HTML snippet that shows the backbone in 3Dmol.js (N, CA, C, O; Angstrom):
<script src="https://3Dmol.org/build/3Dmol-min.js"></script>
<div id="view" style="width:600px;height:400px;position:relative"></div>
<script>
const pdb = `
ATOM      1  N   UNK A   1     260.240  80.149   4.687  1.00  0.00           N
ATOM      2  CA  UNK A   1     258.920  80.573   4.296  1.00  0.00           C
ATOM      3  C   UNK A   1     258.098  79.330   3.999  1.00  0.00           C
ATOM      4  O   UNK A   1     258.517  78.465   3.230  1.00  0.00           O
ATOM      5  N   UNK A   2     256.950  79.247   4.601  1.00  0.00           N
ATOM      6  CA  UNK A   2     256.038  78.132   4.386  1.00  0.00           C
ATOM      7  C   UNK A   2     255.024  78.536   3.331  1.00  0.00           C
ATOM      8  O   UNK A   2     254.465  79.631   3.392  1.00  0.00           O
ATOM      9  N   UNK A   3     254.787  77.675   2.377  1.00  0.00           N
ATOM     10  CA  UNK A   3     253.765  77.997   1.395  1.00  0.00           C
ATOM     11  C   UNK A   3     252.909  76.781   1.129  1.00  0.00           C
ATOM     12  O   UNK A   3     253.308  75.647   1.393  1.00  0.00           O
ATOM     13  N   UNK A   4     251.737  77.032   0.606  1.00  0.00           N
ATOM     14  CA  UNK A   4     250.833  75.947   0.303  1.00  0.00           C
ATOM     15  C   UNK A   4     249.472  76.203   0.907  1.00  0.00           C
ATOM     16  O   UNK A   4     249.299  77.148   1.677  1.00  0.00           O
ATOM     17  N   UNK A   5     248.520  75.384   0.570  1.00  0.00           N
ATOM     18  CA  UNK A   5     247.151  75.627   0.994  1.00  0.00           C
ATOM     19  C   UNK A   5     246.827  75.191   2.411  1.00  0.00           C
ATOM     20  O   UNK A   5     245.732  75.470   2.898  1.00  0.00           O
ATOM     21  N   UNK A   6     247.745  74.515   3.088  1.00  0.00           N
ATOM     22  CA  UNK A   6     247.410  73.938   4.395  1.00  0.00           C
ATOM     23  C   UNK A   6     248.269  74.564   5.489  1.00  0.00           C
ATOM     24  O   UNK A   6     249.497  74.574   5.403  1.00  0.00           O
ATOM     25  N   UNK A   7     247.601  75.086   6.518  1.00  0.00           N
ATOM     26  CA  UNK A   7     248.294  75.541   7.720  1.00  0.00           C
ATOM     27  C   UNK A   7     247.998  74.539   8.823  1.00  0.00           C
ATOM     28  O   UNK A   7     246.863  74.083   8.956  1.00  0.00           O
ATOM     29  N   UNK A   8     248.990  74.197   9.604  1.00  0.00           N
ATOM     30  CA  UNK A   8     248.784  73.237  10.679  1.00  0.00           C
ATOM     31  C   UNK A   8     248.154  73.873  11.907  1.00  0.00           C
ATOM     32  O   UNK A   8     247.562  73.171  12.728  1.00  0.00           O
ATOM     33  N   UNK A   9     248.270  75.190  12.049  1.00  0.00           N
ATOM     34  CA  UNK A   9     247.669  75.925  13.160  1.00  0.00           C
ATOM     35  C   UNK A   9     246.741  77.001  12.599  1.00  0.00           C
ATOM     36  O   UNK A   9     246.988  77.516  11.508  1.00  0.00           O
ATOM     37  N   UNK A  10     245.680  77.349  13.324  1.00  0.00           N
ATOM     38  CA  UNK A  10     244.848  78.476  12.883  1.00  0.00           C
ATOM     39  C   UNK A  10     245.669  79.767  12.835  1.00  0.00           C
ATOM     40  O   UNK A  10     246.578  79.957  13.644  1.00  0.00           O
ATOM     41  N   UNK A  11     245.351  80.644  11.897  1.00  0.00           N
ATOM     42  CA  UNK A  11     246.112  81.882  11.714  1.00  0.00           C
ATOM     43  C   UNK A  11     246.195  82.677  13.009  1.00  0.00           C
ATOM     44  O   UNK A  11     247.257  83.202  13.345  1.00  0.00           O
ATOM     45  N   UNK A  12     245.090  82.772  13.741  1.00  0.00           N
ATOM     46  CA  UNK A  12     245.117  83.560  14.977  1.00  0.00           C
ATOM     47  C   UNK A  12     246.090  82.974  15.992  1.00  0.00           C
ATOM     48  O   UNK A  12     246.685  83.721  16.768  1.00  0.00           O
ATOM     49  N   UNK A  13     246.267  81.648  16.004  1.00  0.00           N
ATOM     50  CA  UNK A  13     247.234  81.031  16.904  1.00  0.00           C
ATOM     51  C   UNK A  13     248.666  81.322  16.455  1.00  0.00           C
ATOM     52  O   UNK A  13     249.554  81.518  17.285  1.00  0.00           O
ATOM     53  N   UNK A  14     248.885  81.351  15.149  1.00  0.00           N
ATOM     54  CA  UNK A  14     250.222  81.628  14.625  1.00  0.00           C
ATOM     55  C   UNK A  14     250.651  83.044  14.976  1.00  0.00           C
ATOM     56  O   UNK A  14     251.819  83.288  15.277  1.00  0.00           O
ATOM     57  N   UNK A  15     249.693  83.987  14.937  1.00  0.00           N
ATOM     58  CA  UNK A  15     250.008  85.386  15.217  1.00  0.00           C
ATOM     59  C   UNK A  15     249.676  85.802  16.650  1.00  0.00           C
ATOM     60  O   UNK A  15     249.715  86.988  16.978  1.00  0.00           O
ATOM     61  N   UNK A  16     249.349  84.822  17.510  1.00  0.00           N
ATOM     62  CA  UNK A  16     249.064  85.147  18.912  1.00  0.00           C
ATOM     63  C   UNK A  16     250.328  85.670  19.586  1.00  0.00           C
ATOM     64  O   UNK A  16     251.427  85.563  19.041  1.00  0.00           O
ATOM     65  N   UNK A  17     250.158  86.226  20.755  1.00  0.00           N
ATOM     66  CA  UNK A  17     251.290  86.806  21.461  1.00  0.00           C
ATOM     67  C   UNK A  17     252.011  85.726  22.276  1.00  0.00           C
ATOM     68  O   UNK A  17     251.346  85.037  23.049  1.00  0.00           O
ATOM     69  N   UNK A  18     253.298  85.543  22.153  1.00  0.00           N
ATOM     70  CA  UNK A  18     254.151  86.144  21.130  1.00  0.00           C
ATOM     71  C   UNK A  18     253.936  85.438  19.795  1.00  0.00           C
ATOM     72  O   UNK A  18     253.761  84.220  19.763  1.00  0.00           O
ATOM     73  N   UNK A  19     253.946  86.185  18.698  1.00  0.00           N
ATOM     74  CA  UNK A  19     253.687  85.569  17.396  1.00  0.00           C
ATOM     75  C   UNK A  19     254.827  84.659  16.946  1.00  0.00           C
ATOM     76  O   UNK A  19     255.996  84.910  17.235  1.00  0.00           O
ATOM     77  N   UNK A  20     254.460  83.602  16.238  1.00  0.00           N
ATOM     78  CA  UNK A  20     255.467  82.703  15.665  1.00  0.00           C
ATOM     79  C   UNK A  20     256.067  83.304  14.398  1.00  0.00           C
ATOM     80  O   UNK A  20     257.220  83.031  14.062  1.00  0.00           O
ATOM     81  N   UNK A  21     255.283  84.123  13.697  1.00  0.00           N
ATOM     82  CA  UNK A  21     255.725  84.806  12.481  1.00  0.00           C
ATOM     83  C   UNK A  21     255.172  86.230  12.520  1.00  0.00           C
ATOM     84  O   UNK A  21     254.307  86.540  13.339  1.00  0.00           O
ATOM     85  N   UNK A  22     255.672  87.096  11.634  1.00  0.00           N
ATOM     86  CA  UNK A  22     255.216  88.479  11.588  1.00  0.00           C
ATOM     87  C   UNK A  22     254.012  88.683  10.684  1.00  0.00           C
ATOM     88  O   UNK A  22     253.227  89.607  10.895  1.00  0.00           O
ATOM     89  N   UNK A  23     253.861  87.828   9.679  1.00  0.00           N
ATOM     90  CA  UNK A  23     252.825  88.031   8.679  1.00  0.00           C
ATOM     91  C   UNK A  23     252.488  86.696   8.036  1.00  0.00           C
ATOM     92  O   UNK A  23     253.370  85.862   7.829  1.00  0.00           O
ATOM     93  N   UNK A  24     251.209  86.488   7.717  1.00  0.00           N
ATOM     94  CA  UNK A  24     250.765  85.290   7.005  1.00  0.00           C
ATOM     95  C   UNK A  24     250.092  85.747   5.729  1.00  0.00           C
ATOM     96  O   UNK A  24     249.223  86.619   5.759  1.00  0.00           O
ATOM     97  N   UNK A  25     250.488  85.162   4.600  1.00  0.00           N
ATOM     98  CA  UNK A  25     249.858  85.481   3.323  1.00  0.00           C
ATOM     99  C   UNK A  25     248.677  84.544   3.119  1.00  0.00           C
ATOM    100  O   UNK A  25     248.789  83.333   3.310  1.00  0.00           O
ATOM    101  N   UNK A  26     247.536  85.124   2.725  1.00  0.00           N
ATOM    102  CA  UNK A  26     246.345  84.334   2.442  1.00  0.00           C
ATOM    103  C   UNK A  26     245.934  84.572   0.994  1.00  0.00           C
ATOM    104  O   UNK A  26     246.018  85.694   0.496  1.00  0.00           O
ATOM    105  N   UNK A  27     245.495  83.530   0.333  1.00  0.00           N
ATOM    106  CA  UNK A  27     245.167  83.651  -1.087  1.00  0.00           C
ATOM    107  C   UNK A  27     246.431  83.596  -1.924  1.00  0.00           C
ATOM    108  O   UNK A  27     247.449  83.046  -1.503  1.00  0.00           O
ATOM    109  N   UNK A  28     246.355  84.171  -3.109  1.00  0.00           N
ATOM    110  CA  UNK A  28     247.512  84.175  -4.018  1.00  0.00           C
ATOM    111  C   UNK A  28     248.632  85.019  -3.423  1.00  0.00           C
ATOM    112  O   UNK A  28     248.380  86.120  -2.933  1.00  0.00           O
ATOM    113  N   UNK A  29     249.859  84.521  -3.458  1.00  0.00           N
ATOM    114  CA  UNK A  29     250.969  85.215  -2.817  1.00  0.00           C
ATOM    115  C   UNK A  29     251.882  85.999  -3.722  1.00  0.00           C
ATOM    116  O   UNK A  29     252.686  86.796  -3.237  1.00  0.00           O
ATOM    117  N   UNK A  30     251.786  85.799  -5.044  1.00  0.00           N
ATOM    118  CA  UNK A  30     252.734  86.446  -5.952  1.00  0.00           C
ATOM    119  C   UNK A  30     252.671  87.971  -5.872  1.00  0.00           C
ATOM    120  O   UNK A  30     253.708  88.620  -5.734  1.00  0.00           O
ATOM    121  N   UNK A  31     251.495  88.542  -5.954  1.00  0.00           N
ATOM    122  CA  UNK A  31     251.347  90.001  -5.919  1.00  0.00           C
ATOM    123  C   UNK A  31     251.532  90.511  -4.493  1.00  0.00           C
ATOM    124  O   UNK A  31     252.156  91.551  -4.282  1.00  0.00           O
ATOM    125  N   UNK A  32     251.000  89.793  -3.528  1.00  0.00           N
ATOM    126  CA  UNK A  32     251.129  90.189  -2.124  1.00  0.00           C
ATOM    127  C   UNK A  32     252.595  90.276  -1.721  1.00  0.00           C
ATOM    128  O   UNK A  32     252.995  91.215  -1.032  1.00  0.00           O
ATOM    129  N   UNK A  33     253.395  89.308  -2.144  1.00  0.00           N
ATOM    130  CA  UNK A  33     254.816  89.287  -1.788  1.00  0.00           C
ATOM    131  C   UNK A  33     255.543  90.506  -2.345  1.00  0.00           C
ATOM    132  O   UNK A  33     256.351  91.118  -1.646  1.00  0.00           O
ATOM    133  N   UNK A  34     255.265  90.862  -3.594  1.00  0.00           N
ATOM    134  CA  UNK A  34     255.906  92.033  -4.210  1.00  0.00           C
ATOM    135  C   UNK A  34     255.483  93.307  -3.473  1.00  0.00           C
ATOM    136  O   UNK A  34     256.316  94.172  -3.202  1.00  0.00           O
ATOM    137  N   UNK A  35     254.191  93.424  -3.149  1.00  0.00           N
ATOM    138  CA  UNK A  35     253.714  94.598  -2.420  1.00  0.00           C
ATOM    139  C   UNK A  35     254.321  94.665  -1.017  1.00  0.00           C
ATOM    140  O   UNK A  35     254.618  95.751  -0.521  1.00  0.00           O
ATOM    141  N   UNK A  36     254.504  93.517  -0.383  1.00  0.00           N
ATOM    142  CA  UNK A  36     255.137  93.470   0.937  1.00  0.00           C
ATOM    143  C   UNK A  36     256.575  93.969   0.860  1.00  0.00           C
ATOM    144  O   UNK A  36     256.990  94.800   1.668  1.00  0.00           O
ATOM    145  N   UNK A  37     257.332  93.467  -0.105  1.00  0.00           N
ATOM    146  CA  UNK A  37     258.724  93.901  -0.253  1.00  0.00           C
ATOM    147  C   UNK A  37     258.813  95.395  -0.547  1.00  0.00           C
ATOM    148  O   UNK A  37     259.687  96.083  -0.020  1.00  0.00           O
ATOM    149  N   UNK A  38     257.915  95.895  -1.384  1.00  0.00           N
ATOM    150  CA  UNK A  38     257.898  97.322  -1.709  1.00  0.00           C
ATOM    151  C   UNK A  38     257.640  98.157  -0.464  1.00  0.00           C
ATOM    152  O   UNK A  38     258.308  99.168  -0.245  1.00  0.00           O
ATOM    153  N   UNK A  39     256.680  97.745   0.350  1.00  0.00           N
ATOM    154  CA  UNK A  39     256.368  98.465   1.587  1.00  0.00           C
ATOM    155  C   UNK A  39     257.544  98.431   2.560  1.00  0.00           C
ATOM    156  O   UNK A  39     257.882  99.450   3.163  1.00  0.00           O
ATOM    157  N   UNK A  40     258.164  97.269   2.711  1.00  0.00           N
ATOM    158  CA  UNK A  40     259.314  97.164   3.606  1.00  0.00           C
ATOM    159  C   UNK A  40     260.458  98.052   3.138  1.00  0.00           C
ATOM    160  O   UNK A  40     261.135  98.681   3.951  1.00  0.00           O
ATOM    161  N   UNK A  41     260.671  98.101   1.832  1.00  0.00           N
ATOM    162  CA  UNK A  41     261.751  98.929   1.285  1.00  0.00           C
ATOM    163  C   UNK A  41     261.432 100.417   1.436  1.00  0.00           C
ATOM    164  O   UNK A  41     262.309 101.203   1.796  1.00  0.00           O
ATOM    165  N   UNK A  42     260.189 100.808   1.166  1.00  0.00           N
ATOM    166  CA  UNK A  42     259.822 102.226   1.186  1.00  0.00           C
ATOM    167  C   UNK A  42     259.569 102.760   2.592  1.00  0.00           C
ATOM    168  O   UNK A  42     259.957 103.887   2.902  1.00  0.00           O
ATOM    169  N   UNK A  43     258.923 101.963   3.450  1.00  0.00           N
ATOM    170  CA  UNK A  43     258.519 102.450   4.773  1.00  0.00           C
ATOM    171  C   UNK A  43     259.290 101.823   5.919  1.00  0.00           C
ATOM    172  O   UNK A  43     259.305 102.363   7.025  1.00  0.00           O
ATOM    173  N   UNK A  44     259.934 100.682   5.667  1.00  0.00           N
ATOM    174  CA  UNK A  44     260.705 100.025   6.706  1.00  0.00           C
ATOM    175  C   UNK A  44     259.876  99.311   7.757  1.00  0.00           C
ATOM    176  O   UNK A  44     260.381  98.979   8.830  1.00  0.00           O
ATOM    177  N   UNK A  45     258.586  99.071   7.454  1.00  0.00           N
ATOM    178  CA  UNK A  45     257.738  98.374   8.421  1.00  0.00           C
ATOM    179  C   UNK A  45     256.699  97.532   7.693  1.00  0.00           C
ATOM    180  O   UNK A  45     256.455  97.700   6.498  1.00  0.00           O
ATOM    181  N   UNK A  46     256.094  96.618   8.454  1.00  0.00           N
ATOM    182  CA  UNK A  46     255.054  95.768   7.881  1.00  0.00           C
ATOM    183  C   UNK A  46     253.796  96.595   7.640  1.00  0.00           C
ATOM    184  O   UNK A  46     253.422  97.406   8.488  1.00  0.00           O
ATOM    185  N   UNK A  47     253.139  96.403   6.501  1.00  0.00           N
ATOM    186  CA  UNK A  47     251.892  97.117   6.246  1.00  0.00           C
ATOM    187  C   UNK A  47     250.741  96.472   7.015  1.00  0.00           C
ATOM    188  O   UNK A  47     250.653  95.246   7.082  1.00  0.00           O
ATOM    189  N   UNK A  48     249.870  97.278   7.586  1.00  0.00           N
ATOM    190  CA  UNK A  48     248.743  96.722   8.332  1.00  0.00           C
ATOM    191  C   UNK A  48     247.542  96.426   7.440  1.00  0.00           C
ATOM    192  O   UNK A  48     246.689  95.620   7.811  1.00  0.00           O
ATOM    193  N   UNK A  49     247.458  97.056   6.283  1.00  0.00           N
ATOM    194  CA  UNK A  49     246.289  96.898   5.415  1.00  0.00           C
ATOM    195  C   UNK A  49     246.613  96.226   4.087  1.00  0.00           C
ATOM    196  O   UNK A  49     245.961  96.508   3.081  1.00  0.00           O
ATOM    197  N   UNK A  50     247.592  95.359   4.064  1.00  0.00           N
ATOM    198  CA  UNK A  50     247.997  94.690   2.835  1.00  0.00           C
ATOM    199  C   UNK A  50     246.981  93.620   2.447  1.00  0.00           C
ATOM    200  O   UNK A  50     246.729  92.684   3.205  1.00  0.00           O
ATOM    201  N   UNK A  51     246.400  93.773   1.251  1.00  0.00           N
ATOM    202  CA  UNK A  51     245.460  92.760   0.750  1.00  0.00           C
ATOM    203  C   UNK A  51     246.211  91.440   0.626  1.00  0.00           C
ATOM    204  O   UNK A  51     247.317  91.392   0.087  1.00  0.00           O
ATOM    205  N   UNK A  52     245.604  90.376   1.128  1.00  0.00           N
ATOM    206  CA  UNK A  52     246.234  89.069   1.052  1.00  0.00           C
ATOM    207  C   UNK A  52     247.150  88.758   2.220  1.00  0.00           C
ATOM    208  O   UNK A  52     247.971  87.845   2.138  1.00  0.00           O
ATOM    209  N   UNK A  53     247.019  89.520   3.325  1.00  0.00           N
ATOM    210  CA  UNK A  53     247.910  89.292   4.464  1.00  0.00           C
ATOM    211  C   UNK A  53     247.152  89.374   5.782  1.00  0.00           C
ATOM    212  O   UNK A  53     246.150  90.078   5.905  1.00  0.00           O
ATOM    213  N   UNK A  54     247.656  88.638   6.755  1.00  0.00           N
ATOM    214  CA  UNK A  54     247.184  88.710   8.134  1.00  0.00           C
ATOM    215  C   UNK A  54     248.376  89.167   8.960  1.00  0.00           C
ATOM    216  O   UNK A  54     249.458  88.587   8.866  1.00  0.00           O
ATOM    217  N   UNK A  55     248.183  90.209   9.770  1.00  0.00           N
ATOM    218  CA  UNK A  55     249.278  90.791  10.550  1.00  0.00           C
ATOM    219  C   UNK A  55     248.813  91.093  11.971  1.00  0.00           C
ATOM    220  O   UNK A  55     247.615  91.147  12.250  1.00  0.00           O
ATOM    221  N   UNK A  56     249.778  91.289  12.859  1.00  0.00           N
ATOM    222  CA  UNK A  56     249.502  91.828  14.187  1.00  0.00           C
ATOM    223  C   UNK A  56     249.467  93.344  14.036  1.00  0.00           C
ATOM    224  O   UNK A  56     250.410  93.933  13.507  1.00  0.00           O
ATOM    225  N   UNK A  57     248.390  93.983  14.494  1.00  0.00           N
ATOM    226  CA  UNK A  57     248.291  95.439  14.406  1.00  0.00           C
ATOM    227  C   UNK A  57     247.644  95.948  15.682  1.00  0.00           C
ATOM    228  O   UNK A  57     246.524  95.565  16.019  1.00  0.00           O
ATOM    229  N   UNK A  58     248.354  96.811  16.383  1.00  0.00           N
ATOM    230  CA  UNK A  58     247.895  97.392  17.646  1.00  0.00           C
ATOM    231  C   UNK A  58     247.435  96.307  18.625  1.00  0.00           C
ATOM    232  O   UNK A  58     246.400  96.446  19.277  1.00  0.00           O
ATOM    233  N   UNK A  59     248.208  95.239  18.719  1.00  0.00           N
ATOM    234  CA  UNK A  59     247.945  94.171  19.669  1.00  0.00           C
ATOM    235  C   UNK A  59     246.853  93.191  19.268  1.00  0.00           C
ATOM    236  O   UNK A  59     246.520  92.291  20.040  1.00  0.00           O
ATOM    237  N   UNK A  60     246.300  93.347  18.094  1.00  0.00           N
ATOM    238  CA  UNK A  60     245.237  92.473  17.612  1.00  0.00           C
ATOM    239  C   UNK A  60     245.663  91.791  16.315  1.00  0.00           C
ATOM    240  O   UNK A  60     246.479  92.325  15.564  1.00  0.00           O
ATOM    241  N   UNK A  61     245.112  90.619  16.060  1.00  0.00           N
ATOM    242  CA  UNK A  61     245.349  89.941  14.787  1.00  0.00           C
ATOM    243  C   UNK A  61     244.391  90.541  13.772  1.00  0.00           C
ATOM    244  O   UNK A  61     243.172  90.465  13.930  1.00  0.00           O
ATOM    245  N   UNK A  62     244.952  91.136  12.732  1.00  0.00           N
ATOM    246  CA  UNK A  62     244.147  91.777  11.694  1.00  0.00           C
ATOM    247  C   UNK A  62     244.145  90.902  10.452  1.00  0.00           C
ATOM    248  O   UNK A  62     245.186  90.685   9.832  1.00  0.00           O
ATOM    249  N   UNK A  63     242.969  90.401  10.096  1.00  0.00           N
ATOM    250  CA  UNK A  63     242.832  89.569   8.899  1.00  0.00           C
ATOM    251  C   UNK A  63     242.306  90.454   7.783  1.00  0.00           C
ATOM    252  O   UNK A  63     241.147  90.868   7.800  1.00  0.00           O
ATOM    253  N   UNK A  64     243.157  90.739   6.821  1.00  0.00           N
ATOM    254  CA  UNK A  64     242.775  91.569   5.682  1.00  0.00           C
ATOM    255  C   UNK A  64     242.094  90.715   4.618  1.00  0.00           C
ATOM    256  O   UNK A  64     242.068  89.487   4.706  1.00  0.00           O
ATOM    257  N   UNK A  65     241.554  91.379   3.626  1.00  0.00           N
ATOM    258  CA  UNK A  65     240.899  90.697   2.511  1.00  0.00           C
ATOM    259  C   UNK A  65     241.878  89.740   1.836  1.00  0.00           C
ATOM    260  O   UNK A  65     243.040  90.081   1.620  1.00  0.00           O
ATOM    261  N   UNK A  66     241.404  88.551   1.508  1.00  0.00           N
ATOM    262  CA  UNK A  66     242.239  87.562   0.825  1.00  0.00           C
ATOM    263  C   UNK A  66     242.506  88.014  -0.602  1.00  0.00           C
ATOM    264  O   UNK A  66     241.636  88.587  -1.259  1.00  0.00           O
ATOM    265  N   UNK A  67     243.710  87.751  -1.070  1.00  0.00           N
ATOM    266  CA  UNK A  67     244.056  88.081  -2.457  1.00  0.00           C
ATOM    267  C   UNK A  67     243.298  87.128  -3.369  1.00  0.00           C
ATOM    268  O   UNK A  67     243.353  85.916  -3.160  1.00  0.00           O
ATOM    269  N   UNK A  68     242.588  87.640  -4.376  1.00  0.00           N
ATOM    270  CA  UNK A  68     241.839  86.752  -5.276  1.00  0.00           C
ATOM    271  C   UNK A  68     242.759  85.866  -6.114  1.00  0.00           C
ATOM    272  O   UNK A  68     243.939  86.167  -6.298  1.00  0.00           O
ATOM    273  N   UNK A  69     242.206  84.789  -6.608  1.00  0.00           N
ATOM    274  CA  UNK A  69     242.935  83.872  -7.472  1.00  0.00           C
ATOM    275  C   UNK A  69     243.339  84.583  -8.752  1.00  0.00           C
ATOM    276  O   UNK A  69     242.555  85.338  -9.326  1.00  0.00           O
ATOM    277  N   UNK A  70     244.550  84.343  -9.190  1.00  0.00           N
ATOM    278  CA  UNK A  70     245.030  84.896 -10.456  1.00  0.00           C
ATOM    279  C   UNK A  70     244.560  83.953 -11.557  1.00  0.00           C
ATOM    280  O   UNK A  70     244.983  82.798 -11.623  1.00  0.00           O
ATOM    281  N   UNK A  71     243.677  84.460 -12.424  1.00  0.00           N
ATOM    282  CA  UNK A  71     243.124  83.623 -13.486  1.00  0.00           C
ATOM    283  C   UNK A  71     244.170  83.219 -14.516  1.00  0.00           C
ATOM    284  O   UNK A  71     244.176  82.084 -14.993  1.00  0.00           O
ATOM    285  N   UNK A  72     245.049  84.149 -14.856  1.00  0.00           N
ATOM    286  CA  UNK A  72     246.084  83.872 -15.853  1.00  0.00           C
ATOM    287  C   UNK A  72     247.425  84.294 -15.271  1.00  0.00           C
ATOM    288  O   UNK A  72     247.758  85.479 -15.271  1.00  0.00           O
ATOM    289  N   UNK A  73     248.188  83.340 -14.779  1.00  0.00           N
ATOM    290  CA  UNK A  73     249.466  83.641 -14.124  1.00  0.00           C
ATOM    291  C   UNK A  73     250.434  84.351 -15.070  1.00  0.00           C
ATOM    292  O   UNK A  73     251.345  85.045 -14.619  1.00  0.00           O
ATOM    293  N   UNK A  74     250.242  84.182 -16.374  1.00  0.00           N
ATOM    294  CA  UNK A  74     251.109  84.863 -17.341  1.00  0.00           C
ATOM    295  C   UNK A  74     250.911  86.375 -17.319  1.00  0.00           C
ATOM    296  O   UNK A  74     251.762  87.118 -17.809  1.00  0.00           O
ATOM    297  N   UNK A  75     249.785  86.840 -16.752  1.00  0.00           N
ATOM    298  CA  UNK A  75     249.535  88.267 -16.668  1.00  0.00           C
ATOM    299  C   UNK A  75     250.326  88.937 -15.547  1.00  0.00           C
ATOM    300  O   UNK A  75     250.459  90.160 -15.524  1.00  0.00           O
ATOM    301  N   UNK A  76     250.843  88.149 -14.632  1.00  0.00           N
ATOM    302  CA  UNK A  76     251.653  88.708 -13.552  1.00  0.00           C
ATOM    303  C   UNK A  76     252.992  89.116 -14.145  1.00  0.00           C
ATOM    304  O   UNK A  76     253.706  88.305 -14.735  1.00  0.00           O
ATOM    305  N   UNK A  77     253.314  90.391 -13.976  1.00  0.00           N
ATOM    306  CA  UNK A  77     254.563  90.890 -14.549  1.00  0.00           C
ATOM    307  C   UNK A  77     255.759  90.212 -13.901  1.00  0.00           C
ATOM    308  O   UNK A  77     255.764  89.958 -12.697  1.00  0.00           O
ATOM    309  N   UNK A  78     256.754  89.926 -14.692  1.00  0.00           N
ATOM    310  CA  UNK A  78     257.992  89.384 -14.145  1.00  0.00           C
ATOM    311  C   UNK A  78     258.675  90.498 -13.368  1.00  0.00           C
ATOM    312  O   UNK A  78     258.820  91.616 -13.861  1.00  0.00           O
ATOM    313  N   UNK A  79     259.090  90.182 -12.155  1.00  0.00           N
ATOM    314  CA  UNK A  79     259.718  91.167 -11.289  1.00  0.00           C
ATOM    315  C   UNK A  79     261.229  91.028 -11.345  1.00  0.00           C
ATOM    316  O   UNK A  79     261.757  89.919 -11.437  1.00  0.00           O
ATOM    317  N   UNK A  80     261.914  92.147 -11.292  1.00  0.00           N
ATOM    318  CA  UNK A  80     263.365  92.151 -11.207  1.00  0.00           C
ATOM    319  C   UNK A  80     263.735  92.186  -9.725  1.00  0.00           C
ATOM    320  O   UNK A  80     263.701  93.243  -9.094  1.00  0.00           O
ATOM    321  N   UNK A  81     264.088  91.021  -9.174  1.00  0.00           N
ATOM    322  CA  UNK A  81     264.378  90.933  -7.765  1.00  0.00           C
ATOM    323  C   UNK A  81     265.834  91.273  -7.431  1.00  0.00           C
ATOM    324  O   UNK A  81     266.221  91.265  -6.262  1.00  0.00           O
ATOM    325  N   UNK A  82     266.622  91.567  -8.432  1.00  0.00           N
ATOM    326  CA  UNK A  82     268.003  91.963  -8.180  1.00  0.00           C
ATOM    327  C   UNK A  82     268.025  93.434  -7.804  1.00  0.00           C
ATOM    328  O   UNK A  82     267.594  94.288  -8.579  1.00  0.00           O
ATOM    329  N   UNK A  83     268.522  93.722  -6.632  1.00  0.00           N
ATOM    330  CA  UNK A  83     268.517  95.103  -6.135  1.00  0.00           C
ATOM    331  C   UNK A  83     269.904  95.721  -6.264  1.00  0.00           C
ATOM    332  O   UNK A  83     270.611  95.872  -5.268  1.00  0.00           O
ATOM    333  N   UNK A  84     270.283  96.068  -7.445  1.00  0.00           N
ATOM    334  CA  UNK A  84     271.544  96.757  -7.614  1.00  0.00           C
ATOM    335  C   UNK A  84     272.456  95.977  -8.426  1.00  0.00           C
ATOM    336  O   UNK A  84     273.582  96.407  -8.677  1.00  0.00           O
TER     337      UNK A  84
END
`;
const viewer = $3Dmol.createViewer("view");
viewer.addModel(pdb, "pdb");
viewer.setStyle({}, {cartoon: {color: "spectrum"}});
viewer.zoomTo();
viewer.render();
</script>
């Protein structure tokens, strides 16, 4: 997983056909990542309308709304990532 503010390729190139990755997180990733995992666990597929994500949807690169900056990171609930 690549993280940080700098992408070496434009997002549309990363998700071009064939895509190099399935999803790109834009903006703050802490909440987006938890929502992504929840969707994958519940539905078994990538969400097309996930705030803070860019995905391939129906053959097109879909750029969703960027996740806003978290003003106080302490407000983000600690997640229990142990599954069982």
